[in-house]
C-alpha positions in Angstrom: 69.8 62.7 84.9 68.3 64.9 87.6 65.7 67.5 86.4 67.6 70.4 88.1 70.8 69.4 86.3 69.0 69.2 82.9 67.5 72.7 83.5 70.8 74.0 84.4 72.4 72.7 81.2 69.8 74.1 79.1 70.0 77.6 80.6 73.8 77.5 80.3 73.4 76.6 76.6 70.9 79.4 76.1 73.4 81.9 77.4 76.0 81.2 74.7 75.7 82.9 71.4 74.4 80.6 68.7 77.6 80.7 66.5 79.7 79.7 69.5 77.7 76.9 70.9 79.5 74.2 68.8 82.9 75.4 69.8 82.1 75.7 73.6 80.7 72.3 73.5 83.8 70.9 71.9 85.9 72.7 74.7 83.6 71.0 77.3 84.4 67.5 75.9 81.5 65.8 77.7 79.7 65.0 74.4 81.4 62.9 71.7 82.3 64.2 68.3 79.6 61.7 66.9 77.0 63.2 69.3 77.9 66.7 68.3 77.5 65.9 64.5 73.8 64.9 65.3 73.1 68.5 66.6 71.4 71.1 64.2 73.1 74.3 65.1 71.1 76.4 62.5 67.9 76.0 64.5 66.5 78.4 67.2 68.6 78.2 70.4 65.8 76.8 72.5 65.7 73.7 70.3 69.5 73.4 70.3 69.5 73.5 74.2 66.8 70.7 74.3 68.8 68.5 71.9 72.0 69.2 74.1 70.0 68.1 77.3 68.9 64.9 75.6 72.4 64.0 74.5 73.6 64.7 78.2 70.9 62.5 79.5 72.3 59.6 77.5 75.7 60.3 79.0 74.2 60.5 82.6 75.4 64.1 83.2 75.5 65.2 86.7 76.0 68.6 88.3 79.8 68.4 88.1 79.8 68.1 84.4 77.3 70.9 84.1 79.4 73.0 86.4 82.6 72.6 84.1 80.3 73.9 81.1 79.6 76.9 83.3 83.2 77.6 84.1 84.1 77.4 80.3 81.4 80.0 79.5 82.6 82.3 82.3 86.2 82.0 81.4 85.3 83.2 77.9 83.0 85.8 79.0 84.8 86.8 82.2 84.1 90.4 81.8 80.4 89.8 82.6 81.4 89.5 86.5 82.8 91.9 88.8 86.1 90.7 90.1 88.0 91.7 93.3 91.7 91.1 94.1 92.8 89.5 97.3 96.4 89.1 98.5 97.8 86.3 100.7 100.7 86.4 103.0 103.0 83.6 104.3 104.8 84.0 107.7 108.3 83.6 105.9 109.7 84.0 102.4 110.1 80.3 101.8 108.8 78.8 98.7 107.0 75.5 98.5 106.4 73.1 95.6 102.7 73.5 94.6 100.8 70.2 94.3 97.5 70.7 92.7 96.0 67.5 94.0 96.8 68.5 97.6 95.4 72.0 96.8 92.1 70.7 95.8 91.9 68.2 98.7 92.5 70.8 101.3 90.2 73.3 99.7 87.3 70.8 99.7 88.1 69.5 103.0 88.0 72.9 104.6 84.7 74.1 102.9 82.9 70.8 103.4 83.7 70.8 107.2 82.0 74.1 107.5 79.2 73.5 105.1 77.9 70.2 103.8 75.5 71.5 101.0 78.3 72.8 98.6 79.2 72.1 95.1 82.9 72.7 94.5 84.3 72.4 90.7 87.9 72.9 89.6 89.2 73.5 85.9 92.9 74.2 85.2 94.2 76.5 82.3 97.4 76.8 80.5 98.5 79.9 82.3 98.7 78.2 85.7 95.4 79.7 86.4 93.1 77.3 88.5 89.4 78.3 88.1 87.2 77.3 91.0 83.4 77.3 91.0 81.5 77.1 94.3 77.7 76.8 94.4 76.4 77.5 98.1 73.6 75.7 99.8 72.4 75.9 103.4 72.2 73.2 106.2 68.8 72.5 104.9 68.9 73.4 101.2 70.7 72.1 98.2 73.4 74.5 96.5 72.0 77.3 94.3 73.7 76.7 91.0 72.6 80.1 89.7 74.4 82.1 92.2 77.9 80.6 92.5 81.1 82.2 93.5 84.1 82.1 91.3 87.8 82.0 92.2 90.8 82.3 90.0 94.1 81.4 91.6 97.6 81.6 90.0 99.9 78.9 91.5 103.0 80.2 93.2 101.6 83.6 93.5 99.8 85.2 96.5 97.0 86.7 94.5 93.5 85.4 94.2 90.7 86.9 92.0 87.3 86.5 93.3 83.8 87.0 91.8 81.4 86.6 94.9 78.0 85.4 94.7 75.1 87.3 96.3 75.6 85.4 99.5 78.4 87.5 100.8 78.1 85.8 104.2 80.0 82.8 102.6 83.0 85.0 101.7 84.8 84.3 104.9 84.4 80.5 104.4 85.9 80.8 101.0 88.9 83.0 102.1 89.7 80.4 104.9 89.5 77.5 102.5 92.0 79.4 100.2 94.5 80.3 103.0 94.4 76.5 104.2 94.8 75.0 100.7 97.7 77.4 99.7 99.5 77.2 103.2 99.4 80.9 103.6 98.4 82.5 107.0 96.5 85.6 106.1 94.3 87.1 103.3 93.1 90.6 102.7 91.2 92.3 99.9 93.3 94.6 97.9 90.3 97.1 97.5 90.5 96.9 93.6 87.6 95.8 91.6 86.9 95.6 87.8 85.0 93.8 85.3 88.1 93.3 83.5 89.9 90.4 85.0 92.9 90.7 82.6 93.4 94.3 83.7 93.5 93.3 87.3 96.0 90.7 86.6 98.2 93.2 84.6 98.2 95.5 87.7 99.2 93.0 90.3 101.5 91.0 88.2 103.2 94.2 87.0 102.4 93.1 83.3 102.3 96.7 82.0 104.5 99.6 81.8 103.6 103.2 82.5 106.5 104.5 80.5 107.7 102.5 77.6 107.6 104.4 74.2 108.6 107.6 72.8 106.1 110.3 73.0 105.0 112.7 70.3 103.0 115.5 71.6 99.8 116.2 70.0 98.7 119.7 68.9 95.4 121.3 69.4 93.0 121.2 66.3 93.7 123.9 64.0 96.9 124.6 66.0 99.0 125.0 62.8 96.9 128.0 61.7 97.9 131.2 63.6 95.7 134.3 63.0 98.0 137.1 61.6 96.7 139.4 64.4 97.6 137.1 67.3 100.5 137.6 69.6 103.2 135.1 68.5 104.4 134.9 72.1 101.0 134.0 73.3 100.6 131.3 70.8 104.2 129.9 71.6 103.4 129.8 75.4 100.2 128.1 74.8 101.8 125.5 72.6 104.6 125.1 75.1 102.3 124.6 78.0 100.2 122.0 75.9 103.4 120.2 75.1 104.5 120.4 78.8 101.3 118.8 80.0 101.3 116.1 77.6 105.1 115.3 78.5 104.3 115.2 82.1 101.2 113.0 81.6 103.4 110.6 79.4 106.1 110.4 82.2 103.3 109.2 84.6 101.0 107.0 82.4 103.3 106.1 79.5 102.1 106.0 76.0 100.1 102.8 76.1 96.7 101.9 77.1 96.0 101.7 80.9 94.6 98.5 82.5 90.8 98.7 83.0 90.2 99.5 86.7 86.9 100.3 87.8 87.2 100.8 91.6 90.0 101.5 94.1 90.2 102.9 97.6 92.8 103.4 100.2 93.0 105.0 103.6 94.7 108.3 104.0 96.4 109.7 107.2 97.7 113.2 107.5 98.2 115.8 110.3 95.9 118.9 110.4 98.0 122.0 110.1 96.9 125.3 111.5 98.3 128.4 113.1 99.6 127.5 116.5 98.1 130.8 117.9 94.6 129.9 116.8 94.8 126.6 118.8 92.1 124.9 116.8 92.9 121.3 117.9 93.3 120.4 121.6 95.0 117.2 120.7 97.6 116.6 118.0 96.0 113.6 116.4 96.1 112.7 112.8 93.3 113.2 110.4 92.0 110.0 108.7 89.8 109.4 106.0 88.9 106.7 103.5 89.4 107.8 99.7 87.3 106.0 97.1 87.6 106.1 93.4 85.1 104.6 90.8 84.7 105.1 87.0 84.1 103.0 83.9 87.9 103.2 83.2 89.5 104.7 86.2 93.1 105.0 85.2 92.2 106.4 81.7 90.0 108.9 83.5 92.9 109.9 85.6 95.1 110.3 82.6 92.6 112.6 80.8 92.4 115.1 83.6 95.5 117.3 82.9 95.0 117.4 79.1 91.3 118.3 79.6 92.4 121.2 81.9 90.5 119.8 84.8 93.7 119.5 86.9 97.3 120.8 87.1 100.2 118.7 85.6 101.8 116.7 87.1 98.9 114.9 88.8 99.2 114.5 92.6 101.0 111.2 93.6 97.8 110.6 95.6 96.1 109.9 92.3 98.7 108.4 90.3 99.9 105.9 92.9 96.8 103.8 92.8 98.1 100.6 91.2 101.4 100.7 93.1 99.7 101.2 96.4 97.5 98.2 95.8 100.5 96.1 95.4 101.9 97.4 98.8 98.8 96.6 100.7 100.3 94.5 103.2 103.2 96.8 103.9 100.7 99.5 104.7 98.5 97.2 106.9 101.5 96.1 109.0 102.3 99.5 110.0 99.0 99.6 111.9 97.7 102.8 110.5 101.2 104.6 110.0 101.3 104.9 106.3 104.3 105.6 104.0 105.4 109.2 103.3 103.6 109.1 99.8 100.3 108.5 101.6 100.7 111.6 103.7 99.6 114.8 102.3 101.6 117.8 102.8 
C-alpha cells in the first residue's frame, strides 16, 4: 500500500470520534468482520488508526477505498462543510431515464479529458443521492486528497449541492462534467449557502411548510398581571398589537422551525422616483443593486425581527421571499435583468 494512502487513512480515522470508529468502519465494509474483531477500540485513537492502517495494508487498500471512507465520514458529518446550491436546466421539459452507470462514465470522461491527475469516487445512498468526491491535481502534481470537492446530486432533479475545495478554479470543470453527465445544457449557482445540507434540500425540494399548524399567540412575561393604576385600554391595545404581530408572523413563517440558511443574495431592480420638477435624473434608467443576507440562521433571524420590535409587521416581501426566489432563479435570469413585480420595490 502506498505511503500516502496509509497516511490518508490514518488521518481519516483520527477525525472520527472514538466511540463511532467501529460503526463507521463497518459501514465502510473494506475490512472483514474478523479483522474488525482484532481491533482494540478502547485504546488511544492514534494506536487505533495505526492498527487500521496495518489491516488495510493486508487488504492492499488504494486511494479509491480510502476515498470511500472519507465520503462516509462527510456524509455523517456533512454540517462541517459549507454547501452551495446549483440548478441545472434542460432545453425542453422531456424526462429521461436515469442510468447511474452512464452518469458515472460521462462524468469521469469529461473531467479526465480536461485534467488527467484527478481522483473521482462515487457512493450511492438510499434517498437517490449520489455523493461524488473529486480530489484535484495539476498536470504535474498528483491529486491533493486533503482538499477535495464534494458533490451531492439527486437523480431526476435539476439540483446539485456542491462543497468546493480551496481550488475554486476547478469549479467550472466540475460544473461542465455535471451538465454533460446529466444531459442538461446549463447550470447556475442559486446563491444560497449553508452548513446544513438538509436545510438546503428542504428549501429547493419544498419539503417544509411555512404555514401548517394552528398558532397560539404568546403573551409577554408578566402580561397577566395588570397594575390597578394602568389604563385598561392601553393594556388591551398593547396586547392586541402583540397578538397581531404574532399572527402576521405566523402567516408568513408558519409555526414550525425554519430551514437553516446562512447566506442568500439576489439582484434588485427598481425605478428611482423623484419630483419631475426637480429633474434629478437625466435618463430614466432603473436603479440596480445586489442584496446580500448572511446569518448563522438567516430565516429564524428574519422571523424574529417583528416580535422583537426591530421591524414592522408584516415583513416586506423582499425579506420573506428569499427561499421562493431561489427556486425561481432561472425564470429571473431568462428575463435578462427584468425581474418579476415582487422584486421591484415601490
